[in-house]
N, C-alpha and C positions, 0 to 999 in steps of 0.2 A: 374820160369821164365824158357822157353824156351833158349834151350842149342845156338842154332844159332837164334838168333830172328829176323823176319822177318813179313814183310807187305805187303798185296797185295794192285793193285788198278786195278778192273774190270769196264772199259769204255762198257756201253754196249746202242744200240738202238734199237728198237723194235724187242727183242730177247724170246721172251715169249714162245716159242715153244722149245728153247733150252735152257734157264740160269735156271732153276731148276736142272736141270741135273749139273750143278758146282757148285750150293750150294748144292746139296746132296753129291756131290765130296769132297768139302770142310770143310762141317763140319761132314766128317769122319774121318779126316787127324787123322793120329800116331801123329805127329807134327805141330797144330793149330798155325795162325798165331796170331800175339800179335793182328792187326786189320786187316780188307779186308771195303775195300773200293767200294763202287758200285756204280758209276757213269753212272745213270739214263741219256740219251743224249738227251733230247724231244720223247719217246715214245709214240707213238699213243696206244698200244696194252695193251693189261694186264702188259707187266713186269712191270710197278711200283709197280701193287699190289702184285707182286709175290715179287720183293727183297724188299718192306715193309715190307711182314710178314715175309722174313727173317730175318729182323732187329728187330723186335721184339723178334722171336725165339732164336737167337744167339747173344749172350752178344759182340762178337767181330765186329758184323756187323755192316756198318756204310751206310747209302744211301742220299746219294748227287742230286739231281733232278737238272737239265740243261733245259732252253724254249727249245721246236722246230724252230729250225730252217728254218721248212718245207724240206728240204731235208739231202741226203746224204754227208757230205763233206769228198770225198776221202782223206787216209792219215792226215791231216789237223785235221778234225773233233775228232779223235779219240786220237790226239795228245793235242789238248782242253780240253778234256771232263779226259784226264789221269792228266794233272796240276790244274785241277781242285777237284779233289782225293786227292791228293797230298796235296793240299793246307790245305785238311781237316784232314791229318793226328793229331790223339791226343798223340798220343807216340812218342816221341824223340829217343828212347831206341835202336833202329833199326841195323842190321848188313847189312841186304838184304832185297832190294826192290823189287819186280814182277810187272811187268805188264801180267795181263793174262785177255784171253777175253771170253767173258759170254755164247759163244758154247761151251764147252769143259768138256769132262768127262774122269776123270782118279783114278787112285788106288789111297787106303787109304794113301800107305809109299810113296807116288808122290815127296813132298814137303823134309819129310825125307829121302830120296833116295837123291837127288838133292843137297841138302845143305852138304852131308855126302862127296858128290866130289867137292864142293865146300874147303869142310877139309882139305881133301887131298892136295890140290892143290894152293898155297897160289897165286902164279899169278893169276890165273885163276875169270877174271873181269864179264865176260856174257856166262851164260847157260840158259839153256832150255831142256824140252823134246823133245821127238821125237813126231811130229805132225801127224799122221795118220788119215787118213779117214775109212768108211766102203763101202767098194764093193764085191758084191757076198756073203755078211754075215760074211766078215772076216775083219778084220785090214789092212792096206793097208797103208806104207808110200806115205805120199801126197805128197813131191816134194823129190825125190830123187836123183835127179842131183844138190842141194844144196850144195856150197862148207864147204867143213871144218871149217871155221872160222863161217859159221851164226846159226843164232839163228832166229829162225821164230818170228816175232811178237806178234803172238797169246799168248809165252808165254816168256814170258826173267823174266830173274833172275841177278839182279845189285847187286856185291859186292861195298857196301857202299864207300870205297877210290875209287872204278872203275868211278862208278858213280857222284863224285864229280869231275872227269875228263871230262867225257864224256857231261854231262850239260849242257848246256838245251837241249831237244830231237830237233828235228827241226821239226817245223808244216808242213808237207807235206808231199806227199810220199816220200817214199826212207829214210824217219828216220830211219826204222829198220836195214839199214845196215850202217847210216855214222855213228852214236853208236859204230858200231864194228869198224868201219875200225878205228877213235879215237881211240878205246881202245888199239886197234895192234896196231898202232902211237905211245901209248904210255906206250908199253910194256906191255901190258896185254895178253891173253889167253884167247878167245873165243871160245866154240865151243859149240853142241848140245849133251845133253846124250842119246843116243839111249836104251839105256838101260830103260830107264823112257819113257815109250809112254803114249800119249795122242791121245783120239778120238775127232774131232771138228768135229761136226755133219753136220754142214754146211759147205759146199766145198770151200776155199777162192774164192771169185770172183764170188761166186753162185747169188749172186744179181744183177751186174752188166750183167751177161753172156761173154760165151768166148772170144768174140775178144774184148769188153771193158777191161776188164779185164786184157786183154794181152797188149793191147796198152797204159794200164794204168800202166804198169810194165814197159815197154818201156820207159815210160817217165817218171818214176821213174828211173830209170836207168840212163837216161841224164842227172835228175835234180842232181843226186849223183855225175855225174862225172865221168861215166867212157867212156874206152878210146872206138875211134870208130873200131877200129881195134878188141879190144876184144869184144866189141857188135855184129858185124858181125861174128866171130866164135861162138858167143853164139845164134845167129838165126839159123846159119848154122846147129848147134847142133839139136836144135828144128824142122828141117824141118817134119821130119815123125813122130811128137808129135801125138798123136789124139786129136782134129779133125788133121788131116792132112793139113799142110801149115799154117793154123789159128794161132798155135801161133807163129811163125819166122814172119808171114807176119806183125800181129798184131804188136810183140815186135818192130821191126826194122819202123813199120810208126811210131809208139807211141815215139820210140828215138828221128827220124827225124825231128819227130813236135818240139821238143825244138829248135833245131836249127832256121825250116822255123819262130818261133814265137820268135829267138833271146831272150828264156828266161832263166835267172842268174840259175849258178848250185845252190845249196841250201847248198853245204856244200865252206868252207871256203878254199883258194886257197892251202893251206899246205896240207889237208885234201885230197884235189883230184890228188893235185902232187904226193902225197902217192900210193894213190888207183890207180892210173893209171900206174905208178912206178908196183906194186906187179902185176898188169895184164901181164903187160909187161914181165915181168920176166916170168909169168906162160908163155906165148904165147913161149915164147924160152926157153922152159924145165927147168927153173932154179925155185931155192929153191922163195918160196913164199905163200903168206897166203893162196893161193887156192889151198897148198898142205899140206898135214899133214905132219904136221912137228916130227918129234921126241923128 
């Protein structure tokens, strides 16, 4: 029996170029999961063939197939696929639940190291490794400006007691911020483990293109409930990010589009109020979830 039993759910869609590396990384883990559910979200490439082969070769791999909806459904699609995987979990004796993307590779001690970090901090509710991309042949942190409480949606590890308080995940863009805000609001800590890197072989948003990806992020920030003053400061900070002006302009356009559409916030009013309070505290240079806490 694993010292800290965990289960993994991986939604994939047309990941034939990358998912083999994730399978190799999982198979090499010094601390394997009790079950790994790979949810094929209507792939039309060789992804089903690759994942089915893994399920035949590795006893703890299960594959769930979903029909092709004909398009990528940003945010909501991955959450829907995740919950299909959640329903397919056959063993309820787990302490940690993992949402893992299918375009990652990582070292054989990745999960052993991450779970040791949870063992050292009983109030750590959500964690995950540092997501990197390969640039000029070397791994570089993909998003170095992320706040200290944020864990990338590509690799989320939930402690069971925390999961029960933040579940269900919201079916739309911004889900991977709302869960952390809810966790912190309940007194949990959330953080990225910088000492445990993963390589993401397809950069976030590569399918959509730079403008569409940043616009989507801005709309997700609106949906999550970001305070307009905080969002404006965030855009100003990204004015000179490559490609120049694109990130800031697209973020602001996406954020404002939520108001123009009169789109409701996906989070409940209490969560939005807490998030905005933390953002204003940050702007006023006060302690908040946006500053590393001792």
